[in-house]
C-alpha angles and dihedrals in degrees: 000000000000120000118225135178114238107205100146135032091252089059090069088071085075088073088073114069117236092238093054111111121252089251120037146152129229087259091055092048091049089059091053098042098036091214137130120283090243092056091045091052091048090051091050092048092052093046091047093049090051091048092242090125134018135205109246101173142300136296106200106311094336127092113245114227131195129198112246112231107226095170091084093059 
């Protein structure tokens, strides 16, 4: 796992790997980050609270997340 410094809100985007799809579930993210479910859920909660991702529905029993595009603001 790579260590990063998170000084600004935009820095939290680094928690999502570049090769992660635009829409994803916690299970999808777990495959990319190779981390524990608890750490993945913490990551998703932080990103969601900072409006870096949003819940757009469900895929099976998992929430479906989407990256929020802040470049257009």
